[in-house]
N, C-alpha and C positions, 0 to 999 in steps of 0.2 A: 641710283647708277642702272645704265641698260647695256645690252648686250653691243657693241660696237658690229657694225656692217661691214667695214673693211677686213680683209684677212690679216693673219700673222703678218705677212709681208711688211706692213707698217711698224713693225717694232724694229729695234736695232739689231737685235740678235734673237734667236729661237731655243727653246729648250730649258734646259736645267743646268746651273751654273753653280762655280765656287769662286769665292774669293780668294785671290792672288796673293799669296802671303810669303814672305820672306823665309818663314819656318817652315815651309811647305816644299820650298824649290828643291830641297836634295831628294825627297822621297816622289815627288812629280817625276824627277829627273829618271830614277831609278826604276818605279815601278810603272810609269808611263799616266796616260791622261785620258785611258778607257773609262767611258761613264759621264765625262764632263764634256758638256756641248760649248760653255764659254766662261771667260775669266773674266773678272772685274778687280782693277786695282785702284790704289790711292797715290796720283800721279806725284805728290809731294814727296813719297817713299823714293821714288826710283828717276825722277830726273835729273840729278845730278850722280848717280850710280855709275859706277866706273867699272873697270878690268869684269874680272869672274861675273859679277852681277850684271853689268849689262850685257854679257855676253849670252848670262841665263835668261834674261828677260828677251833680248833680240830672237833667242832659240824659240821662243814661247809665240811672241807675236807674231813671227813668220807664219806659224804653221796651226794658231787657233784664232777663234774672234775674242776680241776684248772690247769693253767697254771702262771706263774710268769714274771713280767716284771720290770728287774732292774732297779734302779735309779742312783747309784752313783759308778759302777765300773770303769768309765772313760776310755773307752777302747780307745779314742785317744787322750790320755792326754799324757803329757810328764814325769809326775811322775811314779815310776815302779808302778805295779800294786798290790793291796792290797790281798795279797793270804792267809792272816785272812780272810778277807772278804770273799772269794773265798770259804773257807774251811767253814766259818758259812754258807752261802749258799747252798753249795752241802748238807752239813747236813740235812738242812731245807728242800730241795727237797724231799731228801729222806726220811726224818719222815712223811712228808706230803702227797706223793706219787703226788706230782708236776707233772703234763705231760710234760711240756716244758720252756725252760728259754730264756728270749730274754734280749735284751740291747740295749740302743740307739747307733748308728751308731754317736757319737759325743764323749765330753769331760766335764767334769764338777769339775775339781782339777787338781792343781800343786802343791806347797807348803800346800797348803790347800784348803777347800772346795770353790768353786766359785758359789755353791747357783744359777746355770745357765745350760743350755745347748748349749756351744758352737760349732760355727762349724769348724768342721776339714777343713783344705784347702783342695783343689781340685787338689792335684798334686799327680807324680809318686812316690815320697819320702813318702807321705802321705800314700798312698797305703799300700806301705811294711810296713811300722812304725805300722799301726792298724791291717794288716792283720795277723803280728805277733803277735801281743796281742791279738787277737781274738784264735788265735790258742793254745797260753798259757792257756787261760783261759778256752779252750774247753778242754785241758789237765788237769787242774785243777780240772773242775768239774767232768771229767770223763763222758760228753755228750756234744753231738754237741749242739751249740746254734744259733739264729738268732740275727739279729741286723735290727733296724727299721731305716727305713728315716725318719729323723726329720726335724723340720721348721726351718728356720736361716733367718737371717735378713740382714746379708753381707757376702760376699763369698771371703777374703781375699786371693790374691796370688794365684788365681785359674789358672792352664794351661789345665784343663779338665773341660768338663760339670759335673753336679750333677749325670745325668744318667750314665756317661761314668765312674767315678769315685765310683759310689755302685756297678756297675757290675764289675769292677775290684777288689775290695776289696772282694765280694761274692765270685770272683772264686779264688782269693789267700788263701784267708781264710778257703774255702769251706765250707763255712756255709750257713745257712738257712736266707730269708728276712721274717720281720712282715712287710708287707706294709699298712702304714697308709696313708688311701684315702685322709682324711681330710688334711693333710699335704702336699700332692701331690699341692692340692687346693689353699692350703693358698701360698706356694711359687709360685704356678703359676702368682698368682695376685703380689705377691711382686718383681718377678724378670723376670716378661712377659715372660713366656713361654707358650706353649700350652699344659695343663694337660691331656689331649688325647694320643698324643704323648710319651708323658715322660711315662705314663700308659704302653705302649705300648714297649717301651724299656727296659723295667724290667723284668728278666729273672723268667717266670711262673715257671719252674720246682723246685725254690728255695725257691715259697711264702709257710708259714707255717699257717700263718691266716693274719685277716684282722684288723686294727684299723678304727673306724669312732668317730667323736667327733664335738663338736659347738667349734667356735671362733668367736672373737670379730672385727667387721668392724671399724677399726680406721680412716680411709679416704679409699676414691674407689680404690687409689692404695696400702693401707697397711691393712693386715690382721693381728692380733695377736692372735696365738694359744692358747689358755686359757682353753678348756676342761670344760668352765664353763657356756655353754648356750647349745640349743638344736641345733640339726643337721640342717645344712639350706638345703634349694635345691638344689643348685646348687653342694652340697656334696654328697645328696642323688642321683643325677644324676649322679656323679663320680662313684657314689656306683654301679648303676646298668648296667654305660657301662664294671665297673672291672668285674660285674657278666657275662654279656654277653660273655666276654674275655676268663674268667677262669672257669666259672660255679660257683655255690654257695658254694664259700669258706667261714670256719668259720670265724665270724665276731663279734668284741667286741666292745660295745659301752661303750666309757671312759666319764665319768663326774667325776670332782674333788672338785668341791664348789660347790655353788648356787643350792642345793639338791632340787629337786622339791619334791613333794609326790613320793612314790615309784611306783602308779600306773603309774605315767606319763613317767617314766624310762623306765617300764616295755612295755609301750605301744609303747615307741622309738623302744626295743628292737624287740618288734613283726613288727616294720615297716620295719625292717632288715630282719625279718624271711619271711615276705610276698615277699619283693624282691627276697630271695634266692628261695622261692617256685616257683615263676614267671619264674626262669630261671631253673630250677632242669630237666624238661623234654627234654628240649632244651639239655642240661649237657648230660643227659643219652643217648638220641638219636646220639649227636654228638661220 
C-alpha cells in the first residue's frame, strides 16, 4: 500500500462517522449529533419505511452527509441479481442524496435468503463471476460502487489468497474498496496471516473509506465479527497503522446491537478522530 497523492476530496465523506441504526434514533434526536461527521445506513432497512420512521430519516439526511452499505444484494451469489431491489436502491440514494453505495464482497442468497454472509471461493472463475455482477450493479445504479472485504470462517476451494482475490475483483470490476479494519484483524486470527502484510497488499487508490468495529473472542484462535462490542486495542493499533500508510481516511464506527449510551459511542468516534488528527500533519507533509 502506498500513500495516495490526491487529497481527501477524493473520498465521498470526511472525518469520523457512526452507523445510523433505528435503535439510536431517539437518543440522536434528543441529544444531537455533535461529534459525528457522517452516517452510514443499510438501505434495505429504510427503503419502505413510512410514518415517523420516514420523517426521522429525512430529518437526518437533510442535515448530515450519508453513505449507504447494502446487506442483501448478494453480489457473489448464484441466483440472478435482484434488479427490482437495485431500482429501489437507486431511487432511495437519489431521493436522500446519499453520497456513496457499498456492498459486501460475499453472498447471502440462492433460492432464498441465507441470513448470513457467505464466503466466495477464492478462484479465477469466481473473480470473473462476481466482477461481472458488480459491473451490472453499477450500470443499474447509475454510479460506481465499492465492495467490502468481509470476515469469513472457511475458505472452500481456494486457489488464490484472499488478498489476491480482492485485488483481482477490484481490478476486473473497476470498483472501489470499503476497507474494514476489524475484518482484517478477525480474519488474521482465524486464518493465521499477518494483518499488516494484508493491509499493505490492498490497492490504496481504490479505498473509499474505512470500517472499524468490535468483535467477540470465542477462543484464542477464533474471533467472531459481531459489531456488538467496543473496538479492542489490537484493532485500534491496526487502524493507526492504516492511517500511517494512507493518511486520515474517513472512518465509520459500526455498532449493531448492545448499544451503550450515545455518549459512549460518540467517545469511540472521537477516538477515531483523534487518531486521524495525529497523522494529518504527516499526511499533508507527505
